VEXDREN-2710 file (C-alpha; in Angstrom, 1 decimal):
% VEXDREN-2710
k/r/px/py/pz
1/UNK/-42.5/-49.0/-115.0
2/UNK/-41.8/-49.7/-111.7
3/UNK/-40.7/-53.0/-110.3
4/UNK/-42.8/-54.7/-108.6
5/UNK/-41.1/-55.1/-105.3
6/UNK/-42.8/-51.3/-105.0
7/UNK/-45.9/-52.4/-106.7
8/UNK/-48.5/-53.3/-104.3
9/UNK/-50.5/-54.9/-106.4
10/UNK/-48.0/-57.5/-107.1
11/UNK/-47.8/-61.1/-105.7
12/UNK/-45.0/-60.2/-103.4
13/UNK/-45.8/-57.0/-102.4
14/UNK/-47.5/-58.2/-98.8
15/UNK/-46.6/-56.1/-95.9
16/UNK/-47.1/-57.5/-92.1
17/UNK/-50.1/-56.9/-90.4
18/UNK/-50.0/-53.8/-88.3
19/UNK/-51.3/-54.4/-85.0
20/UNK/-53.1/-51.7/-83.3
21/UNK/-52.8/-50.9/-79.7
22/UNK/-56.3/-49.5/-78.2
23/UNK/-55.1/-46.4/-76.0
24/UNK/-57.9/-44.9/-73.7
25/UNK/-57.9/-41.3/-73.9
26/UNK/-58.2/-40.5/-70.5
27/UNK/-55.3/-42.5/-69.9
28/UNK/-53.5/-40.7/-72.3
29/UNK/-54.1/-37.6/-71.0
30/UNK/-53.7/-38.9/-67.1
31/UNK/-50.0/-39.4/-68.6
32/UNK/-49.0/-36.5/-71.2
33/UNK/-50.1/-33.7/-68.0
34/UNK/-52.9/-31.9/-70.9
35/UNK/-56.4/-32.5/-72.2
36/UNK/-56.5/-33.2/-75.7
37/UNK/-57.0/-30.3/-77.3
38/UNK/-54.3/-28.7/-75.5
39/UNK/-50.9/-27.6/-76.6
40/UNK/-47.9/-28.8/-73.9
41/UNK/-46.4/-25.6/-74.8
42/UNK/-49.2/-22.7/-73.8
43/UNK/-50.7/-24.7/-71.2
44/UNK/-49.6/-22.5/-68.3
45/UNK/-52.7/-23.5/-66.0
46/UNK/-51.5/-27.7/-66.0
47/UNK/-47.8/-25.9/-64.8
48/UNK/-48.5/-23.6/-61.7
49/UNK/-50.9/-26.6/-60.6
50/UNK/-48.1/-29.5/-60.2
51/UNK/-45.5/-26.5/-59.5
52/UNK/-47.9/-24.5/-56.5
53/UNK/-49.2/-28.0/-55.1
54/UNK/-47.9/-31.1/-53.5
55/UNK/-49.4/-33.5/-55.2
56/UNK/-50.0/-37.2/-53.8
57/UNK/-50.5/-41.1/-55.7
58/UNK/-51.7/-40.2/-59.5
59/UNK/-50.3/-37.1/-59.6
60/UNK/-52.9/-35.4/-57.6
61/UNK/-52.8/-32.3/-55.3
62/UNK/-52.3/-32.9/-51.9
63/UNK/-55.8/-32.9/-50.0
64/UNK/-54.9/-28.9/-48.0
65/UNK/-52.0/-27.7/-49.9
66/UNK/-54.1/-24.4/-50.0
67/UNK/-54.3/-24.4/-45.8
68/UNK/-51.1/-25.4/-45.4
69/UNK/-49.9/-22.8/-47.1
70/UNK/-51.5/-19.5/-47.4
71/UNK/-53.4/-19.5/-44.2
72/UNK/-50.3/-20.7/-41.6
73/UNK/-48.7/-17.7/-43.0
74/UNK/-51.5/-15.3/-42.1
75/UNK/-51.9/-16.6/-38.6
76/UNK/-48.1/-16.4/-37.5
77/UNK/-48.3/-13.6/-38.8
78/UNK/-51.3/-12.3/-36.7
79/UNK/-49.8/-13.6/-33.9
80/UNK/-46.2/-11.9/-34.3
81/UNK/-47.7/-8.7/-34.6
82/UNK/-50.3/-8.9/-32.1
83/UNK/-47.5/-10.3/-29.4
84/UNK/-45.4/-6.9/-30.6
85/UNK/-48.3/-4.6/-29.9
86/UNK/-48.5/-5.8/-26.3
87/UNK/-45.4/-6.6/-25.6
88/UNK/-45.2/-2.8/-26.8
89/UNK/-48.3/-1.7/-25.4
90/UNK/-46.7/-3.9/-21.6
91/UNK/-43.4/-1.9/-21.6
92/UNK/-45.2/1.8/-22.5
93/UNK/-47.5/1.5/-19.7
94/UNK/-44.4/0.1/-17.2
95/UNK/-41.8/2.6/-18.2
96/UNK/-44.3/5.8/-17.1
97/UNK/-44.5/4.3/-13.8
98/UNK/-41.2/6.1/-13.6
99/UNK/-40.1/7.4/-16.2
100/UNK/-42.6/10.1/-17.6
101/UNK/-42.6/9.8/-22.4
102/UNK/-44.0/13.4/-22.9
103/UNK/-41.5/14.3/-20.3
104/UNK/-38.3/13.0/-22.2
105/UNK/-39.9/13.9/-25.0
106/UNK/-38.9/17.5/-24.5
107/UNK/-35.7/17.3/-23.5
108/UNK/-34.9/15.4/-27.1
109/UNK/-37.3/18.2/-28.6
110/UNK/-34.0/19.4/-31.0
111/UNK/-33.2/20.7/-33.9
112/UNK/-30.2/21.9/-36.2
113/UNK/-29.6/24.7/-34.8
114/UNK/-30.1/24.6/-31.7
115/UNK/-27.4/21.9/-31.1
116/UNK/-25.2/24.0/-33.3
117/UNK/-26.1/27.4/-30.5
118/UNK/-25.3/24.9/-27.4
119/UNK/-22.2/23.8/-28.7
120/UNK/-21.2/27.2/-29.5
121/UNK/-22.4/28.4/-25.7
122/UNK/-20.0/25.1/-24.5
123/UNK/-16.7/26.6/-26.1
124/UNK/-17.5/30.3/-25.7
125/UNK/-19.9/31.2/-23.1
126/UNK/-18.0/34.6/-22.0
127/UNK/-19.7/36.3/-24.2
128/UNK/-23.6/35.8/-23.2
129/UNK/-25.8/37.6/-22.3
130/UNK/-28.6/36.6/-20.8
131/UNK/-28.9/32.7/-19.4
132/UNK/-32.5/33.4/-18.1
133/UNK/-34.9/29.8/-19.2
134/UNK/-38.1/31.8/-20.9
135/UNK/-41.4/30.3/-19.9
136/UNK/-44.9/29.8/-21.1
137/UNK/-47.8/29.4/-18.8
138/UNK/-48.2/26.2/-19.4
139/UNK/-44.9/24.8/-19.7
140/UNK/-41.3/25.5/-20.8
141/UNK/-40.3/26.3/-24.1
142/UNK/-38.9/24.0/-25.8
143/UNK/-34.7/23.1/-26.3
144/UNK/-35.1/24.5/-29.8
145/UNK/-36.6/27.4/-29.2
146/UNK/-34.6/28.3/-27.0
147/UNK/-31.0/27.7/-25.9
148/UNK/-30.5/28.1/-22.2
149/UNK/-32.8/25.6/-22.0
150/UNK/-31.2/22.1/-20.7
151/UNK/-31.9/18.6/-23.3
152/UNK/-30.4/15.2/-23.2
153/UNK/-30.1/15.1/-26.8
154/UNK/-26.4/16.3/-27.0
155/UNK/-24.9/14.6/-23.2
156/UNK/-25.8/11.5/-24.8
157/UNK/-24.9/11.8/-28.2
158/UNK/-21.5/12.7/-27.3
159/UNK/-21.4/9.9/-24.1
160/UNK/-21.3/8.1/-26.8
161/UNK/-19.4/9.8/-28.9
162/UNK/-17.1/9.5/-25.9
163/UNK/-17.1/6.3/-26.0
164/UNK/-15.5/5.4/-30.1
165/UNK/-13.0/8.8/-29.2
166/UNK/-12.0/5.7/-26.6
167/UNK/-11.7/3.5/-28.3
168/UNK/-9.1/4.7/-31.0
169/UNK/-7.3/6.7/-28.4
170/UNK/-6.5/2.8/-26.8
171/UNK/-5.8/1.1/-30.9
172/UNK/-3.7/4.3/-32.1
173/UNK/-2.0/3.0/-28.2
174/UNK/-1.7/-0.8/-29.0
175/UNK/-4.5/-0.8/-25.4
176/UNK/-7.1/-2.0/-27.6
177/UNK/-9.6/-4.8/-26.8
178/UNK/-13.5/-5.1/-27.5
179/UNK/-13.7/-5.7/-24.3
180/UNK/-12.5/-2.0/-23.6
181/UNK/-15.8/-0.5/-25.3
182/UNK/-18.2/-1.7/-22.7
183/UNK/-15.5/-0.6/-19.1
184/UNK/-15.1/3.0/-20.3
185/UNK/-18.9/2.8/-21.2
186/UNK/-19.9/1.4/-17.8
187/UNK/-17.5/3.3/-15.8
188/UNK/-18.6/6.6/-17.4
189/UNK/-22.1/5.5/-16.5
190/UNK/-21.4/4.2/-12.8
191/UNK/-19.9/7.7/-12.3
192/UNK/-22.5/9.6/-13.6
193/UNK/-25.1/8.1/-11.1
194/UNK/-22.7/8.5/-8.3
195/UNK/-22.3/12.7/-9.2
196/UNK/-25.8/13.0/-9.8
197/UNK/-26.1/11.4/-6.5
198/UNK/-23.4/13.2/-4.1
199/UNK/-25.7/16.7/-5.4
200/UNK/-29.1/15.3/-4.1
201/UNK/-27.0/14.0/-1.2
202/UNK/-25.2/17.5/-1.2
203/UNK/-28.6/19.4/-2.1
204/UNK/-30.2/17.1/1.1
205/UNK/-28.1/18.5/3.1
206/UNK/-28.0/21.8/2.9
207/UNK/-31.6/21.3/2.9
208/UNK/-32.3/23.6/-0.6
209/UNK/-34.7/23.5/-1.9
210/UNK/-35.3/24.7/-6.0
211/UNK/-37.2/23.8/-8.7
212/UNK/-34.3/22.0/-11.1
213/UNK/-35.2/18.4/-11.5
214/UNK/-33.7/15.1/-11.9
215/UNK/-33.3/15.4/-16.0
216/UNK/-31.8/18.8/-15.5
217/UNK/-29.3/17.4/-13.3
218/UNK/-28.3/14.8/-15.9
219/UNK/-28.2/17.3/-19.1
220/UNK/-26.6/19.3/-17.1
221/UNK/-24.2/16.8/-15.7
222/UNK/-23.5/15.7/-19.4
223/UNK/-22.3/18.6/-21.1
224/UNK/-18.6/17.8/-19.4
225/UNK/-18.7/14.8/-22.2
226/UNK/-17.9/17.5/-24.4
227/UNK/-15.2/18.8/-22.5
228/UNK/-13.9/15.3/-22.8
229/UNK/-13.9/14.3/-26.4
230/UNK/-12.2/17.3/-27.5
231/UNK/-9.5/16.4/-25.1
232/UNK/-9.0/12.9/-26.0
233/UNK/-8.9/14.2/-29.6
234/UNK/-6.1/17.1/-28.8
235/UNK/-4.2/14.7/-27.0
236/UNK/-4.8/12.5/-29.7
237/UNK/-3.2/15.0/-32.3
238/UNK/-0.9/17.4/-30.1
239/UNK/0.6/14.3/-27.5
240/UNK/-0.1/15.6/-23.6
241/UNK/0.8/19.4/-24.4
242/UNK/-2.6/19.6/-26.6
243/UNK/-4.3/17.8/-24.4
244/UNK/-4.0/19.3/-21.1
245/UNK/-4.6/22.7/-22.8
246/UNK/-7.7/22.1/-23.5
247/UNK/-8.8/20.5/-20.6
248/UNK/-7.7/23.2/-18.3
249/UNK/-10.2/25.3/-21.0
250/UNK/-12.6/22.7/-20.9
251/UNK/-13.0/22.5/-17.5
252/UNK/-13.0/26.2/-16.3
253/UNK/-16.4/27.1/-19.4
254/UNK/-18.0/24.2/-17.9
255/UNK/-17.5/25.8/-14.9
256/UNK/-18.7/29.0/-15.9
257/UNK/-21.0/27.1/-17.9
258/UNK/-22.6/25.6/-14.8
259/UNK/-22.1/28.6/-12.5
260/UNK/-24.5/30.7/-14.8
261/UNK/-27.1/28.2/-15.4
262/UNK/-27.7/26.9/-12.3
263/UNK/-27.4/30.2/-10.5
264/UNK/-30.7/30.8/-11.6
265/UNK/-32.0/28.5/-10.2
266/UNK/-30.3/27.0/-6.9
267/UNK/-29.9/31.3/-6.0
268/UNK/-33.3/32.3/-7.3
269/UNK/-34.5/35.9/-7.2
270/UNK/-37.0/37.2/-4.8
271/UNK/-40.5/38.8/-7.2
272/UNK/-38.6/42.5/-5.7
273/UNK/-36.2/41.1/-8.0
274/UNK/-32.9/40.6/-5.0
275/UNK/-31.5/37.0/-4.6
276/UNK/-31.4/34.8/-1.9
277/UNK/-28.4/34.3/-1.4
278/UNK/-27.3/32.3/1.4
279/UNK/-23.5/30.3/2.0
280/UNK/-24.3/27.2/2.0
281/UNK/-26.7/27.5/-1.6
282/UNK/-23.7/29.4/-2.8
283/UNK/-21.6/26.8/-1.8
284/UNK/-23.7/24.5/-3.4
285/UNK/-23.0/26.2/-6.5
286/UNK/-19.3/26.1/-6.6
287/UNK/-19.3/22.4/-5.5
288/UNK/-21.5/21.3/-8.2
289/UNK/-18.8/23.5/-10.3
290/UNK/-15.1/22.2/-9.0
291/UNK/-16.9/19.0/-9.1
292/UNK/-16.7/18.6/-13.0
293/UNK/-13.6/19.1/-13.5
294/UNK/-12.6/16.4/-11.0
295/UNK/-14.1/13.7/-13.1
296/UNK/-13.1/14.7/-16.3
297/UNK/-9.7/13.8/-15.7
298/UNK/-10.9/11.1/-13.9
299/UNK/-12.3/9.7/-16.6
300/UNK/-9.1/11.0/-19.6
301/UNK/-5.9/10.5/-17.1
302/UNK/-6.3/7.0/-18.2
303/UNK/-6.6/8.1/-22.7
304/UNK/-3.5/10.9/-22.2
305/UNK/-0.9/9.8/-24.8
306/UNK/2.3/9.7/-22.9
307/UNK/5.0/11.9/-25.4
308/UNK/7.4/8.1/-25.6
309/UNK/4.8/6.1/-26.4
310/UNK/3.7/8.8/-28.9
311/UNK/7.6/8.1/-30.6
312/UNK/7.3/4.4/-29.6
313/UNK/4.3/4.5/-32.1
314/UNK/6.2/6.3/-35.0
315/UNK/8.8/4.5/-35.5
316/UNK/7.1/1.1/-34.9
317/UNK/4.4/2.5/-38.0
318/UNK/7.7/3.9/-39.6
319/UNK/9.5/0.5/-40.3
320/UNK/6.4/-2.1/-40.8
321/UNK/6.3/0.8/-43.9
322/UNK/9.8/0.9/-44.2
323/UNK/9.1/-3.3/-43.9
END
């Protein structure tokens, strides 16, 4: 038999009265965060609402939260796109006043085959026979179809490479500073501008009327950077002897290339096949050809390594490796 203390009908069993709390259903939903009949583990809608909207008092979303998020982002993106497009149109319109974009694109219409052939022509111009540039009835042939046509791709790439090679050579000589790259680039641009102005002024003094354009002169004067790069690398590898050997060879090839190329422009032929030669035109052609080696040496002479500096550099590197 059960003891009397566990018997509900026993006079000793007198449980205390239970006080029921009057909790409303709506208050329970407000404090728990989910409605009746839904599970808090699978209610993704309420979680997304609470995480995506800023809440005010009582857990309610802040008024205008959607307007502060999506529309403002779209407005900022559209505003930035409009400003960028307007700036691009402004630059193109003002740039066309001084430089024709369509004409400038012609000088960069190259491919890999043209670049290889052109560099081979600059290195070995003595084996080339036909120097005439083929023209259409409307416009000249693009450089990628004509190896004799001037381009600006090789001069621009050679100029950038020359600045980097100059920094490398100065670094091997323990003379490199970040400012040296800017000084090298700016001085090369200034002397290129002086060179082109000197050629144009000489043409004006000699009263030579030719069909050569400013971009063509810029391209022909920019080909010398290829020889300057080879001279600096030869000096880096084979000291001053290598520098002088490569410099002399590239100077001769560059001068020969310019004479054979510009001869057809400065000394054109008449319809009868007879060239209109004159002393002024010949002197102008020789002046342009001789001017290139002068600037090549002027822009690379400070990069020429001396044998004493190279030997001291090797000695210092040996001691550092030993330590």
